[in-house]
C-alpha positions as CSV (number, residue, x, y, z in Angstrom):
1,M,15.9,-24.6,54.1
2,R,18.2,-22.5,52.0
3,A,21.7,-22.8,53.5
4,L,24.7,-20.7,52.5
5,V,28.2,-22.1,53.3
6,A,31.1,-19.6,53.4
7,D,34.5,-21.1,53.9
8,D,37.9,-20.6,52.2
9,D,38.9,-24.2,53.0
10,P,37.7,-26.4,50.1
11,I,37.6,-29.6,52.3
12,S,35.5,-27.9,55.0
13,R,33.3,-26.5,52.3
14,L,32.7,-29.9,50.7
15,I,32.0,-31.6,54.0
16,A,29.4,-29.0,54.9
17,Q,27.8,-29.0,51.4
18,R,27.5,-32.8,51.3
19,A,26.0,-32.9,54.8
20,L,23.4,-30.2,54.0
21,E,22.4,-31.8,50.7
22,T,22.1,-35.3,52.3
23,L,19.8,-33.7,54.9
24,G,17.7,-32.3,52.0
25,H,18.5,-28.7,52.2
26,D,19.1,-26.3,49.3
27,C,22.8,-25.4,49.5
28,R,25.1,-22.8,48.0
29,V,28.8,-22.5,48.7
30,V,31.2,-19.6,48.4
31,N,34.9,-19.3,49.3
32,D,35.2,-15.9,51.0
33,G,33.2,-13.4,53.1
34,A,32.7,-10.9,50.3
35,Q,31.1,-13.5,48.1
36,A,29.0,-14.7,51.0
37,W,27.7,-11.1,51.6
38,D,26.8,-10.8,47.9
39,A,25.0,-14.2,48.0
40,F,23.2,-13.3,51.1
41,R,21.8,-10.1,49.6
42,S,20.7,-11.8,46.4
43,W,19.5,-15.1,47.7
44,H,18.3,-14.4,51.3
45,P,19.2,-17.8,52.8
46,D,17.5,-19.1,55.9
47,V,20.8,-20.2,57.5
48,V,24.4,-19.1,57.0
49,I,27.3,-21.4,58.0
50,S,30.4,-19.3,58.0
51,D,34.0,-19.9,58.7
52,W,35.5,-17.5,61.3
53,A,38.7,-16.5,59.4
54,M,38.2,-15.7,55.8
55,P,40.0,-13.3,53.4
56,G,38.5,-9.9,52.7
57,L,35.5,-10.2,55.0
58,T,35.7,-12.3,58.2
59,G,32.9,-14.4,59.6
60,I,32.5,-11.9,62.4
61,Q,32.2,-9.0,59.9
62,L,29.8,-11.0,57.7
63,C,27.6,-11.7,60.7
64,R,27.5,-8.1,61.7
65,N,26.6,-7.1,58.2
66,I,23.7,-9.5,58.1
67,R,22.4,-8.4,61.4
68,A,22.6,-4.8,60.4
69,S,20.8,-5.4,57.1
70,A,17.2,-4.7,56.4
71,S,16.7,-8.0,54.6
72,G,13.3,-9.5,55.1
73,G,13.1,-12.5,57.5
74,Y,15.5,-13.8,60.0
75,T,18.8,-15.6,59.0
76,Y,20.2,-18.1,61.5
77,F,23.9,-17.7,61.7
78,V,26.3,-20.6,62.6
79,M,29.9,-19.6,63.2
80,V,32.5,-22.3,62.4
81,S,36.1,-22.2,63.5
82,S,39.0,-24.4,64.4
83,L,39.5,-22.1,67.4
84,G,37.8,-23.4,70.5
85,G,37.4,-21.7,73.8
86,F,34.5,-20.0,75.5
87,D,35.9,-16.5,74.8
88,K,35.7,-17.2,71.0
89,I,32.1,-18.5,71.3
90,L,31.1,-15.3,73.3
91,E,32.8,-13.1,70.7
92,G,30.8,-14.8,67.9
93,M,27.5,-14.6,69.8
94,R,28.1,-10.9,70.6
95,A,28.5,-10.2,66.9
96,G,25.1,-11.8,66.3
97,A,25.8,-15.5,65.7
98,D,23.2,-17.9,66.9
99,D,25.4,-21.0,67.3
100,Y,29.0,-22.2,67.1
101,L,30.7,-25.3,65.6
102,V,34.3,-26.4,65.9
103,K,36.2,-27.8,62.9
104,P,36.3,-30.5,61.7
105,L,32.5,-30.4,61.2
106,D,30.6,-33.3,62.8
107,S,27.5,-34.1,60.6
108,D,25.4,-35.0,63.7
109,L,26.2,-31.7,65.4
110,L,25.5,-29.9,62.2
111,E,22.1,-31.6,61.9
112,A,21.3,-30.5,65.4
113,R,22.1,-26.9,64.6
114,L,20.0,-27.1,61.5
115,I,17.0,-28.4,63.5
116,A,17.4,-25.4,65.8
117,A,17.8,-23.1,62.8
118,D,14.6,-24.4,61.2
119,R,12.6,-23.9,64.4
120,V,13.9,-20.3,64.9
121,T,13.4,-19.2,61.3
122,S,10.0,-20.7,61.2
123,L,9.0,-18.8,64.3
124,H,10.3,-15.6,62.8
125,R,8.3,-16.2,59.6
126,Q,5.2,-16.8,61.7
127,L,5.8,-13.6,63.7
128,A,6.4,-11.7,60.4
129,R,3.1,-13.0,59.0
130,Q,1.2,-12.0,62.1
131,Q,2.8,-8.6,62.0
132,T,1.7,-8.2,58.4
133,E,-1.8,-9.3,59.3
134,L,-1.9,-6.9,62.2
135,E,-0.7,-4.0,60.1
136,G,-3.4,-4.8,57.6
137,L,-6.1,-4.9,60.3
138,N,-4.8,-1.6,61.6
139,Q,-5.1,0.0,58.2
140,K,-8.6,-1.3,57.8
141,L,-9.6,0.0,61.2
142,T,-8.1,3.4,60.4
143,A,-10.0,3.5,57.1
144,M,-13.2,2.4,58.9
145,A,-12.7,5.1,61.5
146,R,-12.8,7.7,58.7
147,R,-16.0,6.3,57.0
148,D,-19.6,6.9,57.8
149,P,-21.0,3.3,58.2
150,L,-24.4,4.2,56.6
151,T,-23.4,6.1,53.5
152,G,-19.8,5.0,53.0
153,L,-18.7,8.6,52.7
154,G,-16.0,10.3,54.7
155,N,-17.2,11.1,58.2
156,R,-16.7,14.1,60.4
157,R,-13.4,12.8,61.6
158,A,-12.1,12.4,58.1
159,L,-13.4,15.9,57.2
160,E,-11.6,17.5,60.1
161,E,-8.3,15.8,59.2
162,D,-8.6,16.6,55.5
163,L,-9.6,20.3,56.1
164,D,-6.4,20.8,58.1
165,Q,-4.4,19.5,55.0
166,L,-6.5,21.7,52.7
167,E,-5.7,24.8,54.7
168,A,-2.0,24.0,54.7
169,R,-2.1,23.6,50.9
170,V,-3.8,26.9,50.4
171,R,-1.1,28.7,52.5
172,R,1.9,26.8,51.2
173,Y,1.1,26.2,47.5
174,G,-1.6,28.7,46.7
175,H,-4.4,26.1,45.9
176,R,-8.0,27.0,46.1
177,Y,-11.1,25.0,47.0
178,C,-14.8,25.5,46.6
179,M,-16.9,24.0,49.4
180,A,-20.6,23.2,49.3
181,V,-22.8,22.3,52.4
182,I,-25.8,20.4,51.2
183,D,-28.9,19.8,53.3
184,I,-31.9,17.5,52.4
185,D,-35.1,19.6,52.4
186,H,-37.7,18.7,55.0
187,F,-35.8,15.6,56.1
188,K,-37.3,15.5,59.6
189,S,-40.8,15.4,58.2
190,Y,-39.7,12.7,55.7
191,N,-38.5,10.6,58.7
192,D,-41.8,11.2,60.5
193,T,-43.8,10.1,57.4
194,Y,-41.7,7.2,56.1
195,G,-39.9,6.0,59.2
196,H,-36.2,5.9,60.1
197,Q,-35.5,3.0,57.8
198,G,-36.9,5.1,54.9
199,G,-34.8,8.0,56.1
200,D,-31.7,5.9,56.1
201,E,-32.4,4.7,52.6
202,V,-32.8,8.3,51.4
203,L,-29.5,9.2,53.0
204,Q,-27.8,6.4,51.1
205,A,-29.5,7.4,47.9
206,V,-28.5,11.0,48.2
207,A,-24.9,10.0,49.1
208,A,-24.7,7.8,46.0
209,Q,-26.0,10.6,43.8
210,L,-23.5,13.1,45.2
211,K,-20.7,10.7,44.7
212,A,-21.8,9.7,41.2
213,H,-21.6,13.3,40.1
214,T,-18.1,14.1,41.5
215,R,-15.0,14.2,39.4
216,G,-11.4,13.2,40.0
217,G,-10.1,14.9,43.2
218,D,-13.6,15.9,44.5
219,E,-14.5,14.7,47.9
220,V,-17.9,14.1,49.6
221,Y,-18.4,13.8,53.3
222,R,-21.4,13.2,55.6
223,Y,-21.3,16.4,57.5
224,G,-24.1,15.8,60.0
225,G,-27.4,14.0,60.3
226,D,-28.9,14.9,56.9
227,E,-26.1,17.3,55.8
228,F,-23.3,16.6,53.4
229,L,-20.2,18.5,52.4
230,C,-18.5,18.5,49.0
231,I,-15.0,19.9,48.3
232,F,-14.1,20.8,44.7
233,P,-10.3,21.5,44.2
234,E,-9.3,24.4,42.0
235,Q,-12.9,25.4,41.4
236,S,-14.5,28.8,41.6
237,L,-17.9,29.5,43.1
238,A,-19.4,29.4,39.6
239,T,-17.9,26.1,38.6
240,G,-18.6,24.6,42.0
241,A,-22.2,25.7,41.7
242,L,-22.5,23.9,38.3
243,A,-21.2,20.7,39.9
244,V,-23.8,20.9,42.7
245,Q,-26.5,21.7,40.2
246,R,-25.7,18.4,38.4
247,M,-26.1,16.7,41.8
248,R,-29.4,18.4,42.4
249,I,-30.8,17.5,39.0
250,G,-29.5,13.9,39.5
251,L,-31.5,13.7,42.7
252,E,-34.6,15.1,41.1
253,R,-34.4,12.4,38.4
254,L,-34.7,9.7,41.1
255,D,-38.1,11.1,41.7
256,I,-38.2,10.1,45.4
257,P,-41.7,10.9,46.8
258,H,-41.9,13.4,49.6
259,A,-45.5,14.4,50.6
260,D,-44.3,17.4,52.6
261,S,-42.2,18.9,49.8
262,P,-43.7,21.6,47.6
263,T,-42.6,19.6,44.6
264,N,-43.9,16.3,46.1
265,M,-40.4,14.9,45.7
266,L,-37.2,14.8,47.6
267,T,-34.9,17.8,47.0
268,F,-31.9,19.5,48.7
269,S,-30.6,23.0,49.3
270,A,-26.9,24.0,49.1
271,G,-24.6,26.9,50.2
272,L,-21.2,27.4,48.6
273,A,-18.1,29.3,49.8
274,M,-14.5,29.6,48.7
275,L,-11.2,28.7,50.4
276,D,-8.5,30.5,48.5
277,P,-5.1,32.2,49.0
278,G,-6.5,35.6,48.1
279,H,-8.5,35.7,51.4
280,A,-6.9,35.0,54.7
281,R,-9.6,32.8,56.2
282,S,-9.5,29.5,58.0
283,T,-11.5,26.5,56.9
284,S,-13.9,26.9,59.9
285,E,-14.6,30.5,58.7
286,V,-15.2,29.3,55.1
287,L,-17.6,26.5,56.4
288,K,-19.4,29.2,58.4
289,E,-19.9,31.2,55.2
290,A,-21.2,28.1,53.4
291,D,-23.6,27.4,56.3
292,E,-24.9,31.0,56.1
293,A,-25.4,30.6,52.3
294,L,-27.3,27.4,53.0
295,Y,-29.5,29.2,55.5
296,R,-30.3,31.8,52.8
297,A,-31.2,29.1,50.3
298,K,-33.7,27.7,52.8
299,E,-35.1,31.2,53.5
300,L,-35.6,31.6,49.7
301,G,-37.8,28.5,49.5
302,R,-35.3,25.6,49.5
303,N,-34.4,23.4,46.5
304,R,-31.8,25.8,45.4
305,I,-28.1,26.7,45.5
306,V,-26.8,30.0,47.0
307,E,-23.2,31.3,46.8
308,A,-21.6,33.1,49.7
309,V,-21.5,36.8,49.3
């Protein structure tokens, strides 16, 4: 263990240092409380063995500082004093000390305290590792809860959370967003013809194409069964339509067969709408406009992009 000895008495310091080094511990010594506090913050020892009465910063004050600090890990604190009495032991413990030794130091008693210190600090390190692992798992679970397991895109929960933030940015900072609702044409008949496994593979292929044609800051979500939603920050309807057109052409180039499609290949239709500070509308109203534009795209024969009026 790393042990810090703080004592203004050179003889007591030397006794403690030799005992610690004989027991195989990494030891540093300082001669007052202020130096001990600096050494603690820079070195982060596992155990501090501190004299009670020191100039500048007493052992009690040093102990309180250590307990109040946000330093990683737990430091075992042993208070040392020539003053006996249960009242002094209680005062030290109430200040945060873990143990108490009376001068002159007895090497066997010191070794016993160090054994206890090793057990306590090891347990704290184990608990800290478990806490870190638990936090990591919680982060992974949170991320998984926002992801569609089939396509890897953001799911409906992620979309709802992000839309709330978008609406706040529009109102507070004046940002604007173009939204596109995309629907795979004749997907039900594709499932009926090629089976649900084939339908899942198509959903994954479409998701990959949409993601491949996004730019920095763009987001793609799985909006429903065979529907996707794209968000393009700081884009107009015209530039948003160009982005979706690149996605549409990219899907055409995959040349995925679809017997019930007029083109004999898989296509999609899209409807676009704007969320901007110039129009006082909620995200749900903008999504409704995009859905209506998508409906018009289907009425016009599908495999096309329609902007909200």
